[in-house]
N, C-alpha and C positions, 0 to 999 in steps of 0.2 A: 504494499500499499504506500509506504514511504517512497519507494522507488518510483511509483507512478506519479506521486506528487512532485518530486524533485527532478524528474527526468527532463532533459532538454534545458535545464537552467543555464548551462553554459552558453547554449545557442541564443537564449533569450537575452542574456547579458551582452553578448556580442552584437545582437541586433539593436539594443538600446544604446550602444556606444556611439560616440561622436566621430569616430574614425571610420572612414569609408572602407578602409582595407579590412577591418574586422567585420563589417557588415557584409562585404563581398565574400569573405571566407565562410561566414555563417550561411549565406544563401547558397553557396556551392555545396556545402555539406547537406543542407535541407533538400535541394534538388536531387542530390545523389541518393538520399534516403527514399525519395519518391520513386526514383528510377529502379531501386531494388525492391519496390513493393511495400515499403514500410509506411505506417500511418504517421503523418506529420500534421494532422488537422488541429492538434492542440496548440500549434505554433501560429495559428492564423492571426490572433490579435497582435502578436509581436511583429509579424511580417507585414500586415496591412498598414501599420504605422509608417513603414518605410516606402510606401508607394509614391510619396512626394519627394523622395530622395533626388538630389541633383546629379548624383553619379549615374551615368548611363548604364554601366554594366550592372550595378545593383538594381536599377529600375527594371532592366530586362528580366533578371531572375525573379524579381518580385512578381512581375506579370505572369511568368511561367507558373509560379506557385499558385497565384490567384485563379488562373484558368482551371487548375486541377481542383481547387477546393471552394470556388465561389458558389457553386450550386449547393454544397453542403452547408456552408456558413453564410446563408443569404442575408441575414440581419446585419452581420458585421460588414459584409461587402457593401451593403446599401449606405452605410455610414461614409464610405469613401467614394461614393458615386460622383461627387463633384470633382474629385481628383482625376477620376477616369475621364470625365468630360474635358478637363484641362489637357489631359494626355492626348485627346483627339486633335489638339491644335499644336502638338509638339513638332518642332522642326525635323526631328528624327523620324523617319518612316517606320522604323521597327517599333518605336514607342507608340506611334499612332495606331499601328496595326495591333499591337498587344493590348492597348486600351480598348479598342473595339472588340477584340476577342474576349476580354474579361467581361465587358459590358453585356455581350450576348450570352455569356455563360451564367448570368444571374437570372434564374428562372422565376421572376416575379412579374406579375401582369401590370403592376403599377408603373413600371418603367418602360412599358411598351412604346409610348410616344417618344421617349428619349432615345430608345434603340432605333426606332424608325428614322428619326432625324439624323442620328449618327450614321446609319447605313446609307442614307441618301447623300450625305456629305462625303462619305468615304467613296461612294461610287463615282464621284467627280474628282477624286484626289489625283494629283499629278503622278503619284507613285503607283506603278502597277501592282506592287506588293500589297499596298493598302486596299486597292480595288479588289484584289483576290480575296483578301480577308473579308471585305464587304460581301462578296459572293458566298463565302462560307457562313456568314452570319444570317443570311436570308432564310435557309431552312430552319434554323433555330428559332427565329422569330415567328415563322409560320406555324411551327409546332406549338409555340406558346400561345399564339393568338391567330387562329385561322381567318378571323375577320379582316386581317390586314392583307389578304391575298391580292386584292386589286392593286394596292399601292406597291406591293412587292413585285408584281408582274411588270409594272412600269420600270422599276429598277432593273429587273432582269432584262427587259427589252433594251435598256440603255447599255447594260454591260455586255449583251450579246453583240452589240455593234463595236465593241472594243477590239482593236487590232493586235493587242499584245498576247503572245502565246502564254504568258504567265497567268492570264485571267481566263482564258478560253475554257480550260477543263473545269475550273471551279464554277463558272457561271452555268455551264451545261449541266453540272450536277445539281445546282440550285433549280434549274429549269425542270429536271427530272423529278425532283422532290415536290416542287410547288405546283407546276402546271404542265405535266407531260402531254396533255391533250392539246395544248395551244401550238399546233404545228405551224400556224401562220407566223409565229415569231421566228421560225427557223428559215423561212423562204428566202428572205433577203440576205441572210448570213450563211446560207448553205455552202456556196462556193468558197467563201472566206474560211469557213471551218475546214473544208476539205484541203485547202492549200496550206493552212496553218498546222494541219494535223501532224506533219512529220517533225515539227519543232516543239510541239507541246510536251510537257513532262509525261512520264509513262502512265501515271495514275489518270491524268486527264485524257490521254489517248484512249484508254479503255472505256471511259465514260462517254466520250464523244463518238467512238465507233459503235457502241451499243445503241446510242440515241439515233445515229445516222442509219443504222440498220432498220429500225422501226420507221424512220422517216421515208427511206427508200421504198419500203413495202407499201406505202400509201401513195407515192407520187410517181412511180415508174411501173411499166408493164413487166409481166413475167418474161424473162429472156428465154425460158424453156417452153413457152406455150406451144410452139410448133412441135417440139419433140413429144410433148405430152399427148398431142393428138395422134401421133403415129404409134406411140408406145403406151398402151394403157397400163401395162405392168412393167415397169422399168427393170425389175429384178429378172424376170423371165426373158425379157427382150435382150438383156446383155449376154446371157448364156443360153440362148434359144437353140432347140434342136433343129435338124434339117426340115422336118415336117412343119414346124412352127414358122420357119423362115419362108417357106413356100407360101403358107397361108398369109403371112404379112405382105409378101410381094403382091398377092392378089388383091388385098385390101388397100394397098398403098395408093393406087390412083384415085380411089374415092376419097381417101383421107386428104390427099394433096389438094383436092378441089376446095376443101373447107379451110385450108391454111391461108393465112394472110402474111405477106412479107413483114418481117419484124426488123425494125431499125432501132438500135439502142439509143436512148436519149443521151446527148453529150454530157449532161450532168451525172447520169448513171455511170457512164464510162469514167468521168472525172473521179468519182468516189472509188471505183475499183483500181484505177491507176495510182491514186495517191495513197491508198492503203497497202498496196503490194509490197513496197520496200519495208514495211513494218514487220513483215514475216521474218526478217532477219534481226529483230529486236532481241536484246538480251533478256528482256522481261517476258516470262512465260504467259502472264495475263494478257499482254498486248498481242502476242502471237495467237493466243487462243481467241481473242476478240476478232482479229482479222480473219482467222479460219472460219469462225461461225458466220462472219459477214459474207465471205465468199460462198459458203455452203448455202446460205439463204438467198443470196442476191445474184451470184455470178452465173453465166451460162455454163452448161455442163462441160463444155470443152475447156473451160478455164479453171474449173474447180480443182483440177489435179495438182496445181502448184502448191496447194497447202499441205499435201501429204508429206513432203520432205521436211517442212518446218515442224509438223507435229511429231514426226519420228525423231527429229533432233531433241525435242523436249523430253523424250523418253529416256534420255541419258541423265536427266535431272534427279531431284530428290523423289523419294517414294510418294510423297503427298502430291507432287506435281504430276508424276506418272499416273496416279490413280484418277485424277480429274481428266487428264488427257485421254487415257484409255476408255473412260466412260464415254467421252465424245466420239472417239474413233470407233467404238463398238456401234454407236448409233449411225455414224456416217457409213460404215462398211456394209450396212444392210441394204442401203439404196444405191450407194456408189462404190461397190466393192472393187471395181477396176482400178481406182486410183491408188489403192494400198497394195495391190498385188506385187509390184516391183520391190516392195520393202517387206516381203513375207518373213524373211529371216530375222528382221528386227523384232518380230513378235514372239520369237522362240523364248522359252522360259528358262531362266537361270535358277540354280539351286538356292541362290541368296535372295531371290525375290520374296516379298511377303506374300501370304496366302491370297489376300484380296487382289494383289497385282497378278498373281498366277491365274486366278479365275477369270480376270478380265482379258488377259492375253489369250486364254483358251477360247473365250467368246469371240475374239477378233479372228483367231485362226479358223474357227468353225465357220464364221461368216465368209471368209475368203476362200473356203474349200470349193474346188470344182474338179472336173474330170482330169484336168492337166496336173494339178498339184496334190491330188488327194492321196497318192501313194506316199509322198514325202510327209504330208501332215499325219497320216496314220502311223508311220514309223516314229514320229515324234511322240504321238499319243501312247504308243507301246512303252516308250521310255518313261513317260510320266506316271504310268500305272504302278511302276516299281518305287515310287517315292514314299517316303515315311510320313508325309503329310496326308492324313486320311481324307480331309475335306477336299484336298486337291485331287486325290485319286478318284473320289466320287464324282467330281466335276469332269474329270477326264473321261470317265466311262459314259457320262451323259453326253459329252461332246461326240464321242464315237457314235452313239445312237443317233444324234442329230445328223451327223455326216451320212450315216446309212439311210436315213429317211430322205434326205435331200438329193442324194446321188444314188440312183437305183443300181448302177453298175457295181458298186462296192457293197451292196446290202448283204449279200451272202457272205462275203469276206468278213465284214464287221460282225455278222451274227455268229459265225464259227469262232471268231476270236473271243467274243463275249462268252460263248459256251465253254471255251477252254478256261476262262477266268472262274467258272463255277467250281473248279477243283482247287482254287487258291486257298491257302491256309487262313488268309485274313477273312473273317466273317463279313466285315463291312464291304469288301470288294465283291464278295459273292452276292451279298444282298443287293447292292446297287446294280450288279449285272443282271440279276433276276428281274428287277424292275424295268430295265431297259429292254431286255429280251422280250418281256411280256408285251411291250409296245410294238416291237418289231414283228412279233409273231402275228399280231392282228392283221398285218398286211397280207400274209400268205400262210395261213394256219394249216391248210391241208398238205402243204409240202414239208412241214416241219413237225410231224407227229412224234418223231423220235426225240426231238428236243423236249417236247412236252412230257414224254415219259421220263426222260433223264431228270427233268426238274421235279417231277413227282417224287422221285427217290430222295431228293434233297430235303424234303419237308421235315424229316426227323432231325437233321443236323443244323438247319438254319433257324436262328432264334430272333432275327430282326423282324419286328411285326410287319413292316411294309413289305418285306420280301415274302414272308409266309402268306400274307394276304394276296400278293400278286400271283403266287403259284396256285392258290385255291381258286382265284378268279379264272386263271387259264384252264384249269382242269374242269371247272364247271361250265365255262363257255364252250369248250370243245370236248365235252364228255363223250360225244359220239365217236370221236377219233381214238379214245382210250376207254372203251366200255368195261374192260376188266380191272383197270387200275383205279378208276374214279370211285366205285363203291368202297374199296379197301381204304382209300385215303379218307373218305368220310367216316369210316369206322374208327380210324386212329384219332381223327380230330374230335369225334364225339367223346372219347375218353378224356381228353384234356380241355374240354370246352370251358369249364369253369375257371381254368388258370390262364386262359388266353387274354390278349389285349382286346379292346372293344373293336378295333378295326378288323381283327382276325375273326372275331365272333360273327360279325356281320357277313363276312364272306363264307363262313361255315353255314349259316342259315341259307344264303343264296345257293351254295353248292347242293345242300339237301333238297331245296325246292326244285332245282333243275334236274337232279337225279330222280326225284319222285315223278316228274313229268315224262322223263325219257326211259327210265328203268325202274318202275314202281315195284316190281317183284322183289328185287334185291335190296331196295332202299326204303321201303315203306315204313318199316318199323324204326329204322335209324332216323328217318325224318321226323316221326312222331316224338322220338326220344329227344332229339335236338330241340324241337319246338317247345317241348315241355320244360327243358332246362332254361331256354330263353325266356319263357313266360314269367319266370321268377327271378330274372337277373336284376342286379342293382341299377343298371343303366336303363333309363326310360326309352332311349332310342331302340335298344335291342328288344325290349318288351313290345313296343309298338310294331316293330318289324315282324316279330313272331306272330302277333295276332293278325296282322294284315295278310301275311303269307298263308296262315292256316285257313282263313276264310277264302282265300283265292284258289288254292290248289286242292283243298279237301271240300268237295261240294256237299252241302247240307240243304235242309229245307229253307233255312234262312239265307242261304247264299243268293246273291243277285245274279244278274245276267253277265257280270264281269268275269265270273269264274269260267265261262265258256271260252274266254280268250286268254286264259292263263298261259298257255303254251306259246302263243304269239308274243305275249308280253315278256316272258322270261328268255325265250330263245330267239328273239328277233335279231336280224343281222345288225351289228353295230359298226359304225364307220371307224376306220383306223385313226388313231390319234395323230395329230399333227404336232411335231416337236418344233416349237417356235423359239426364237431368241427372246429373252426377257426385255431386250432393248427395242423390240419392234415398234412399240407404241409410244416410245419416248420422244419421237421427233416432233410431236406437237408442242413440246416445250422448246424455247429458244436454247440453242446449244450454248454451253458455257455458263448457263445460269444455275443458281442453287436449286431451282425447281426441277431442272433436268437431272441434276445430280441425285436428288432425293426421289425423283419420280412422283412428286406431289407438289401442288401449287403452294409456294412459300409466300409469306406476308410481303406485300410490296411488289409482287411479280406482275409484269405487264405483258399481256398476250401479244404475240407477234401478229400484226395485222395481215389479212389476206391480200393478195395482189388485186389491184383494181381491174375491172373489166375493160375500161376505156382509159386512155392516158389523160391524166389531169393537165391543166394548162401549164406549160413550162415557163410561160412569161412571168409568173409570180416570182421567180428567182432572179429576174433581171434587175440590176441595180444601176441607177444613174450615178456614174462616177463623177465626183466633184473635183474639178481641176485644182491642183495644188500649185499652179503656176501663176505668174504675175497677172494683174487684172487685164493688161492689154491683150493677153492671149485668149481671154474668155469672150472676146467680141465674136459675134456670129458672122460678121462680114468685114470686108476690107474698109468699107465706108465707116463702119463703127470704130475700127481701129484708128482711122485717120482723125476722127473726132476726139478720141482719147489722147492723140498726140498733141492736139491743141491745148488740152488741159495740162499735160506734163511735157513742156518743151525739152528737147535734148540739147541741141546746139543753137536753136533759133526759136524765137517766139512764133514765127509764122510757118513752123514745120508742117502743120496740118494742111497747108495749101497744096494744090496740085500743080502739075506742069513744070515750068523751069525752076520753081522753088525747090522741089525735091532734088533735082540734079544739082542745084547750087549747094544745097546742104551736103550732098554727097561729096562735092568738091571740098567743102569746108572740112569734112571729116578726113579726107585723104591728105590735104595739105597740113592739117593739124597733126596727123599721125606722122607724116614725113618730118615735120619740124621737131617733134618730140624725139624721134629716133636719132636725128642728126645731133640734137642737143645732148642726148645721153652718151653718144659716141664721143663727142668732144669733151663732155664732162669726165668720161672715163680716162681719156688720155691726160687731161689736165691734172687729174688727181694723183698721177704718178710723178709729177714734177713738183719742184719746191715752190713754184710761184702759183700754185693752184688757188690759194686764198685770194690773191689779188685779182686773178681772172674772174672769180665768181663775184667779187665786189663790182668789177666793171660791168659784168652782165646784168646785175641787179640795178645798177645805176642807169643803164641804157633802157631797161624795161620801165623804170619809174618815170623816165622822161616822156614816154608814150602812153602813160596810164590814163591821162585826163580825158582822152577821146572816148573812152568806154568805161567810165567809172561804174555806172549802174549795172552793166553786164558783168563786170568783174565781181561786184558784190554778190550778185545772184549766184554766180558759179562758185565762188569761194564758199558760200554758205552750204552748198550742196556737197562739197568735197572737203570737209574739215580734216580728214585724215591725210590728204595730200600735202605736200610741202607748199609753203607760201610762194616760193619762186616759181614752181610749175603752174600754179593756179593763175598767177598774174600773166605769165607768158602765154598761156592758153587763151586767156581773156583777150589779150591784145591780138592774137592771130585770128580768133574768131570774129572780132569786130572789124578788122581790116578786110577780111575775106568777104563779109556780107556786103561790102560796097560794090563788089563785082560778082554777079551771079551768072555763071555760065554752065550749061548742062554738061556734066561729065559722065556720071555713072548712075545706075539705078539706086533708088532710096534704099539704104540698108535697113535691116530689121531694127525696130526700136529696142533699146536696152537702157538700163539704169546708168547713171553717171559713174557710180563707183565701179560697177562691173567693167565699164568702158576703160576707165583709167587702169584697172588692174590688168586687163588684157593687154593694154598698150605697153605697160611696163614689161610684161613678160615677153612681148614681141621685140621690144627695143633692146633686150639683152641677148639677142641672137648672137651666137659665136660665129662671125663671118670668117670665111676661109682666108681671104687675102689681107685681113686687117691685122696689123702688128703694132702693138702698143709700144710707146717709147721705153727704152731700157731704164730700169730702176735699180737702185742699189740693193734693195731687198728683193728676194725671189717671191714671185706671186704664184700662189697655187691656182691652177686652172679650175674653174667651176663650170659644171654642165648646167646651163640655164634652161635647157629645153625640157619642158615637162613631157610626161609620157603621152598625155592626150594630144599635145601639140605635134609630137613626133608622128603619132599615128595619123593625124590629119594631113601632114605634109608628105606622108609616105608616097613614093612613086611620082612626085611632081618634078617635071624637068625644068631646068633653068636655062633659058637661051636668050640671045639678044634679039632674035626675030620675033615676029608676032606669034602668039600662042593660038594656033587654030583650034577649033573645036575638036578636030579629029585626034589631037594629041591627048584628049581626055577620055578617049574611048577605053573600055575595060581591057585590062591586060593582066599579066601575072602579078604586077605590083599592086593592083587594086584588091583590097581585102574582100574575100567571099564570106558571107555569113550563112549559117545553116538555118533554113526555115522549117524543114521537116526531115527528120532522120529516116533512113530507109527501113529501120526496124519498126518505128512507130507508124510509118506510112505504109507498112505491109508491102515493102518492095519499091515504093515510090519515094525517091529522094528529091528534095527541092532545096536549091541554094539561091541566094540573091546577092546583088551588089549594087552600089550606087554608081551608075555609069558616068556621072558628072557631065552629062550632055543636056542641052535644053530639051524639054519635053514638048515636042512640036504642037500637039493639040491644045495644050494650055501652058503657057510659059511660066505661070506662077507655081506649077507643080514640080515636085522632085521626080526625076526619072529613075525608076527602080527596075533593074534587069533581073529577070527570074529565069532560072534554068531548071527544067524538069528532066529527071533521069528515071527511066523504067527499068528496074533491076529484077523484074519478075520474068516468068516464061510465057506470059499472056499479055494481051493488049490492055492498055488503060484508056478508057473512053471518057469523053465529056468533061475535060478538065476545065473548071471555071470557078468563079468566086461568088459566094453568097453571104448574106447576113453580115454586112460590115458594121462593126461596132466602134464608132469614132467619137472622139471628144467634140465638144461644141466648137464649130467653126472649121473642123477638118473635113476634107473631101477626098474622094478616091475615084480614079478613072480606071475601070477594069480593063484587062486585056481581053482580046477576042477568044472565045471558047475554042479549046483544042479538041477536035473531034476524036482523033485516034492517036495514041502514042504507042508505037510498036515496042515489042519486048527488046530490051537491051539498047534502045535508042534514047537520044536526048533532044530537047527542043528548048529554044530560048525565046522569051517574050518580054515585052516592056510594058509596064503599067505606070501610072502617074498618081502621086499622093501629095495633097496639099496638107502639110503638117501644121499649118496655121502658126508658123514661127514658134513652135514648141517642140520639146523632145518627147512628148507623149507618144506611146505606141499606137499604131493603127492595127486594130484587131479585126479579123474576118475569118470566114470558113473557106477552106480550100476543098473543093468537092470533086469527086469522080463519079462514075456511074453506080458505084456500090457503097462508097464510104464518104464521110465528111470529117475533116480535121480542122481543129481550131489552131490558128497560127497568128503571129503578131510580128510586125516590123517596127523596130524602134531606131530612129536615126541618130548617128553621132552628131555632135554639134557642128562639126566641120562640113557635113554634107548638106546642111541647110543654107549655106551661104552661096550667093550667086557669083559665078566666075565672070570676070571682066578681062578684056585683052587690050594691052597697051604696048606699043613699041617704045624703045628708048626715046625716040624723037618726040612721040606724042606725050610722053611723060615729061620731057623737058619743056615742051610747049605749055603744058598745063602748069608746070612749075614756074615758068616765066610770068605767067599771068597773075601769079600770087606774089605781088611785089612786097607785101608786108611780110610774108614768110621769108622771102629772100633777104630783105633788109635785116630781119632779126638774125638770119643765118650769118650775115656778114659782120655782125657786132662781135662775134666770137673769133678769136685768133686761132687759126688752125696750125698746128705744128707742121714742120716740113715732112715729117714721116707719116702724116695723117692723110691717107688717100681714100677717095670714095670712087672706086672704079666702076666701069660699066657693068661688071659682073654683079657688084653689089646692087647697083641700081636695078638691073634686070631682076635679080632675086627679090628685091624690095617691092618693085612694081607688081611682080607676080603674087607675092604674099598679100599685098594690099588688095589686089583684084580678087583673090580667093576670099579674103576676109569680108569684102563687100558683097 
């Protein structure tokens, strides 16, 4: 008693200490106690006082403790509810999540409004971990107060739209708990969940896959509907005999007339395609979830891929093996063909537990056919020698099932079972008798010797079920053994009072049958047995004796039924059908607890039936919101020009048309040229001792010309605060002077922000030119590669010449990168690649020309290649290529299509269709391919340069060293790069 009072006093003192280190140590010890299963509830008052501790580590452990005991100590937890509410506003995401977790663990209805408010706020939290915790709290609140369901559904709908993989699994679990029938909430998020599935944590993958399985059964058509019309019994059709095959061929034309061509929904295919990689998951639950999804949703031709993954799981722990084998046993009844290649994987090891052995026997029996039955029977012969009696009995039953299902080995199995009757083990003999009795019912007249042999065993076998089986056989076929049957009845009458109830009932039946067939020898014995049964302690036996006496012994009180006694007792009885105990389990969803128990468990949701007609697939279409700048959301070019008026780039009048656009293009080119020359000069000056004086002279020259455009300079400098003051002023001067002369030069470039323009300009100005050599310096300068990877890829394959760049030089060649649009495996032999030809698209100059190459890798023709169902962002357009009627086997064809990407890098999505299939593909352009090429000779460039007097005057203000040369090669390269950039 004293120990109970004073225990944990040291921990309480540490928790009351002012030192965080002692509190932290105490909390670590308490959490360790909880992990070991010890009760630490008496520490709740001491722990809850530290919930307001400023130390983050202590606070985390306090919340861990409170989550465990908040439900048990509700009154004390309520006293700290204000602290939990403050924790919801903590800057640390772990504290916010822990506070919400503790709050939802307090099962008191009075705080339901507080919990609801906390969940709504957490659902909008910036941290995905907090949103995940909010999803976990939803089922807790729903179980506490079901009336909050409508508000919780709104939160679930909001969280379902979350694009974070950390939240997906938790919110789907909340959906399954709160509103599993609200399929409409899944429509808009279906494709997102399919695409996120591979990156979700394993627990979430299992939940999402099970939910999507039920969703698919309500939204898609049965992919095996045509096969079910042709094969009424899939089991017999798989291993049909020759006669049955001929009958099927005769009935096939009539069945084909009823068939309708099945085309799988792209969303159905998306689910199957995205779950297939998860068969390689290290988590057995994920693999099992994907396996059941394929079994319930996939076409029969594709279900076979799950067999290898399930066989791999059989190398895991015995618990995992048990669950997997339960499901394999059910699958192998309907689709035995997919496990046949792995037959040896189901052979039984001596180290397997009994329940695993029995399940493997079940699978082996289901897989048995005329081809492998000899191998399986040899295995069964070995199993019968096992020391595990339950396993031996199951093996004998398996032999009987094989003999029933495969007529060719029936005699062989029967002879083997008869040999087991001489076994020393009574249990083996008893089980053999029971199985032989069932097999003899199929052909009793051919096996009268076996019946005689079994009659001789009645004195030695003591197992009640075996004795009852022998008596039933002798009574049923007493006409085949007329001399032995009365003697067996005599022996059994002596021991009647000592027999088990099941044996007594069969003795009464045997006496009745002998009385009807051989009354001379058995009349007295029958009366003796019926008199013994009349006073038996079991009321079933007494009732049976009275019933049979009135039926077989006619008296004045007997009714008309006694006339038909012989027909009743000696009627032909159908042979028993030895079926698998897993035959009727497939109505439960595979992998579920209900399937494992073969009984409906609490919370189980029935797997819906396939719909007769396909529901509307458009409910899953989602309008994609552009995450690009506002100017790209305009639906037309006119709208974009109006936007340009609102946000000028280099000129207030950029929204105007005609010469203004060309003049602004000239502004951009000259400004870009001047910046490049300035950076080159600045680089060379920096290596000389007089660089400071040169920069001072440059700033002085700029300030002298600043007054002409003071307002423009101020507007531009406000937009580019991150740029240097010197560059801002020089750019302002250049732009002001150039606006005085507007001459059409090039097409208006796509609009972009000021900062992006300056950033790109700086990157281009740092190009490492081949012929440029800086002045020698005393210190060695380490060369720096200023070319970014994206810039290199954009400039790849561009030729630099002094002559005009004709459009033909931009034709596709080996240097232009080819992109894969459709892999030949996914395209079922059709491979599609594309490239950006960098040529004008003649039908519409505003579109980007995309060259597409089709290659037919199959042995048959591909027909009707065309584009359907383009899914484009707002403002984007597509110009389809002409339909390709026929693409012969092994040949390739190239076509050109046009796409207006609306000055964005958003992908253009569409369907690539053949005469049999449809494939979803997308083309996403690199930034460099969106720019319009322009062609200038060196003379034209110098002419344009000369017309920009302001730019030249500023160029002359800088003193150029003698070794600083700007050759024609530089100029040609620069002119070409500017042309591509525009």
